C-alpha positions as CSV (number, residue, x, y, z in Angstrom):
1,M,2.3,20.0,10.6
2,E,2.4,16.3,9.8
3,R,5.7,14.6,10.5
4,R,7.1,12.1,7.9
5,Q,10.0,9.7,8.4
6,T,11.5,6.9,6.3
7,L,12.5,4.0,8.5
8,I,15.9,2.3,8.8
9,A,15.7,-1.4,9.9
10,G,17.7,-2.5,12.8
11,W,16.8,0.0,15.5
12,V,16.8,-1.6,19.0
13,V,13.8,-1.1,21.3
14,V,14.8,0.3,24.7
15,V,12.4,0.7,27.7
16,S,13.1,3.5,30.0
17,L,13.9,2.6,33.6
18,S,12.0,5.6,34.9
19,A,8.9,4.4,33.0
20,I,9.2,1.1,34.8
21,M,9.5,2.7,38.2
22,T,6.8,5.4,37.9
23,G,3.2,4.7,38.8
24,L,0.1,6.3,37.4
25,T,0.6,9.9,36.2
26,H,-1.4,12.9,35.1
27,W,-0.3,13.5,31.5
28,S,0.1,16.7,29.6
29,S,-2.6,17.5,27.1
30,K,-0.4,17.9,24.0
31,P,2.4,15.3,23.4
32,A,4.8,16.2,20.6
33,K,4.6,14.3,17.3
34,S,8.3,15.1,16.8
35,A,9.0,12.9,19.9
36,L,8.0,9.8,18.0
37,S,10.4,7.8,15.8
38,F,10.1,4.5,14.0
39,A,12.0,1.5,12.7
40,Y,10.6,-1.2,10.4
41,R,11.9,-4.7,10.7
42,R,11.1,-6.8,7.7
43,E,12.4,-10.2,8.9
44,G,11.8,-11.4,12.4
45,G,13.9,-14.5,12.2
46,D,13.0,-18.0,13.4
47,N,10.2,-18.0,16.0
48,Y,9.9,-14.2,15.9
49,I,7.3,-12.0,14.2
50,S,8.2,-10.4,10.9
51,Q,6.9,-7.0,9.6
52,T,7.1,-5.2,12.9
53,L,7.1,-1.5,13.5
54,A,9.1,-0.3,16.5
55,I,7.7,3.0,17.9
56,K,10.1,5.0,20.1
57,N,8.2,7.6,22.3
58,A,10.3,10.3,23.9
59,N,7.3,12.0,25.4
60,K,7.4,11.4,29.1
61,E,3.9,9.9,29.0
62,S,1.9,7.2,27.3
63,V,0.4,8.3,24.0
64,V,-2.1,7.2,21.4
65,P,-1.0,7.8,17.8
66,V,-2.9,7.6,14.5
67,L,-0.4,6.7,11.9
68,A,-0.5,6.4,8.1
69,F,1.9,4.3,6.0
70,T,3.4,4.3,2.6
71,A,5.0,1.0,1.5
72,L,8.4,1.2,0.0
73,D,10.4,-1.2,-2.2
74,R,14.1,-2.1,-1.7
75,N,15.1,1.1,-3.6
76,G,13.0,3.3,-1.3
77,D,10.4,3.9,-4.0
78,A,6.7,4.0,-3.1
79,L,4.4,1.1,-3.8
80,P,1.1,3.0,-4.4
81,R,-1.0,-0.2,-4.8
82,V,0.0,-1.7,-1.5
83,H,-2.4,-1.1,1.3
84,V,-0.9,-1.1,4.8
85,R,-2.9,-2.1,7.9
86,T,-1.9,-2.8,11.5
87,V,-2.6,-5.5,13.9
88,Y,-2.7,-3.5,17.1
89,G,-4.3,-0.4,15.8
90,S,-1.6,2.3,15.6
91,D,-3.4,3.4,12.4
92,S,-6.8,3.8,14.1
93,G,-6.1,5.2,17.6
94,H,-6.3,1.9,19.5
95,L,-2.7,1.3,20.4
96,V,-1.3,2.9,23.6
97,V,2.5,3.5,23.3
98,P,4.4,3.9,26.6
99,Y,7.1,6.4,27.4
100,G,10.2,4.5,26.0
101,S,9.0,2.2,23.3
102,G,6.3,0.0,21.9
103,F,5.5,-1.7,18.6
104,D,2.9,-2.8,16.2
105,I,2.7,-5.5,13.5
106,L,2.0,-4.5,9.9
107,R,0.0,-6.2,7.2
108,F,0.3,-5.6,3.5
109,S,-2.2,-6.4,0.7
110,G,-2.5,-5.4,-3.0
111,A,-0.2,-5.5,-6.0
112,G,3.4,-5.5,-4.8
113,E,2.7,-6.7,-1.3
114,H,5.7,-9.1,-1.3
115,Q,8.0,-6.3,-2.5
116,V,7.8,-4.2,0.7
117,Y,11.2,-3.6,2.3
118,D,10.5,-0.5,4.3
119,V,7.7,2.0,5.2
120,R,7.3,5.7,5.4
121,V,5.2,6.8,8.5
122,T,3.1,9.9,8.8
123,V,1.9,10.9,12.3
124,K,-1.6,12.0,11.5
125,R,-2.7,12.6,15.1
126,L,-1.2,12.2,18.6
127,V,-3.0,12.5,22.0
128,A,-2.1,11.6,25.5
129,A,-3.4,8.2,26.7
130,K,-6.2,8.1,29.3
131,S,-4.0,5.9,31.5
132,R,-0.5,4.7,31.6
133,A,0.6,1.8,29.4
134,S,2.3,-1.3,30.9
135,A,6.0,-1.1,31.6
136,H,6.4,-4.9,31.3
137,P,4.6,-6.9,28.6
138,V,1.2,-8.2,29.6
139,T,1.3,-12.0,29.2
140,V,-1.4,-14.3,27.9
141,Q,-2.0,-18.0,28.9
142,E,-4.6,-20.1,27.0
143,L,-6.9,-22.3,29.2
144,N,-9.2,-25.1,28.3
145,S,-12.8,-25.7,29.5
146,A,-11.4,-27.3,32.7
147,G,-9.3,-24.2,33.4
148,R,-6.0,-26.0,32.7
149,T,-3.2,-24.3,30.7
150,V,-2.9,-25.5,27.1
151,S,-0.8,-24.6,24.1
152,R,-1.9,-21.7,21.8
153,F,-2.1,-24.4,19.1
154,A,-4.8,-26.3,21.0
155,R,-8.5,-25.5,21.3
156,F,-9.0,-23.2,24.3
157,T,-12.1,-21.5,25.7
158,T,-10.6,-18.7,27.9
159,V,-7.4,-16.7,28.2
160,R,-5.7,-15.5,31.4
161,V,-4.1,-12.0,31.0
162,T,-1.5,-11.2,33.6
163,N,0.0,-7.8,34.5
164,I,3.1,-7.8,36.7
165,D,3.2,-4.0,37.0
166,P,1.9,-2.5,40.3
167,Y,-0.8,-0.4,38.6
168,P,-3.8,-1.4,36.5
169,V,-3.5,-1.4,32.7
170,T,-6.1,-1.6,29.9
171,T,-5.5,-4.2,27.1
172,R,-7.0,-5.9,24.2
173,V,-6.3,-9.5,23.1
174,A,-6.2,-10.8,19.6
175,Y,-5.9,-14.3,18.0
176,L,-3.5,-14.1,15.0
177,V,-3.1,-16.6,12.2
178,Y,0.0,-16.4,9.9
179,D,0.5,-17.4,6.4
180,Q,3.2,-19.9,5.1
181,P,5.2,-17.7,2.8
182,A,7.3,-18.8,-0.2
183,E,11.0,-18.6,0.2
184,G,12.2,-15.0,0.2
185,E,8.9,-13.6,1.3
186,T,8.0,-12.4,4.8
187,Q,5.4,-14.1,7.0
188,Q,2.4,-12.0,7.9
189,A,-0.8,-12.2,9.8
190,V,-3.6,-13.1,7.4
191,S,-6.3,-13.3,10.1
192,V,-6.7,-11.1,13.2
193,T,-9.6,-11.8,15.5
194,P,-10.3,-9.9,18.8
195,I,-10.9,-12.0,21.9
196,G,-13.3,-10.1,24.0
197,G,-13.1,-6.3,24.3
198,L,-11.2,-3.8,26.3
199,V,-9.9,-5.5,29.5
200,V,-8.8,-3.9,32.7
201,V,-6.0,-6.0,34.3
202,P,-5.3,-5.1,38.0
203,G,-1.9,-4.3,39.1
204,G,0.0,-7.4,40.1
205,G,-3.0,-9.5,39.0
206,S,-4.8,-11.2,36.2
207,A,-8.1,-11.2,34.3
208,V,-9.8,-14.0,32.5
209,V,-11.4,-13.4,29.1
210,K,-13.8,-15.8,27.5
211,V,-13.3,-16.9,23.9
212,T,-16.7,-16.4,22.2
213,G,-18.2,-15.6,18.9
214,A,-15.8,-15.0,16.0
215,A,-12.8,-15.8,18.2
216,A,-14.2,-19.2,19.2
217,T,-14.9,-19.9,15.5
218,A,-11.3,-18.9,14.6
219,V,-9.8,-21.0,17.3
220,A,-11.9,-24.0,16.3
221,R,-10.8,-23.6,12.6
222,Y,-7.1,-22.9,13.1
223,S,-6.2,-24.9,16.2
224,G,-3.6,-27.5,15.4
225,G,-2.3,-25.2,12.6
226,P,1.4,-24.4,12.1
227,A,1.4,-20.7,12.8
228,V,-0.9,-19.0,15.3
229,S,-0.4,-16.7,18.3
230,V,-2.4,-14.9,21.0
231,K,-1.2,-11.4,21.7
232,A,-2.2,-8.8,24.3
233,Y,-1.4,-5.1,23.8
234,D,-2.0,-1.8,25.5
235,S,-5.1,-0.1,24.3
236,Q,-8.0,2.2,25.2
């Protein structure tokens, strides 16, 4: 049975201490859909991402969901012409959510896209992850052709992905470009370009990923712009 839930903004993300302290684990084969709960945050505030979906996972294991979304207006009514997509892939089975909590970023398009105030989430599928997600955020540092650190707003040719947890994690990296919304509208990612593919980052170590192909084109086009970011997220 599919589980549906209307979200209430303002839920605070909490990471379990036991999730931080535990190493790699053998997961059960059937995590419970009912152990997932969600909260949509429309406005992120200054220097914070808007349109985020907090995902609370009470399964004592990392999981991979496939979610479907219905956009809702300020009255809680469905906006059937609004198409909802995600940045990290919780709608396509790419995002790994740890025990405790994780999050994704939502993108809206279609008639009424600026009228979205909430979302209804359907858990279409849920499986155990192949390996444990990171307990601490995996960080990204942009590097130029000389290997020196530069701003995300500059042109860069590689990124260094760092994992402070004592076990290896698998991540993906994306280059995000945001729009400049009118007053009263939320800012959203209008361009999402993968940098490289699936990256295994060793415990307590780093991996360097080259910026090539479409990612290099995007960086060349949008570097120096007002609103870009480079994000790493747990994946498989």
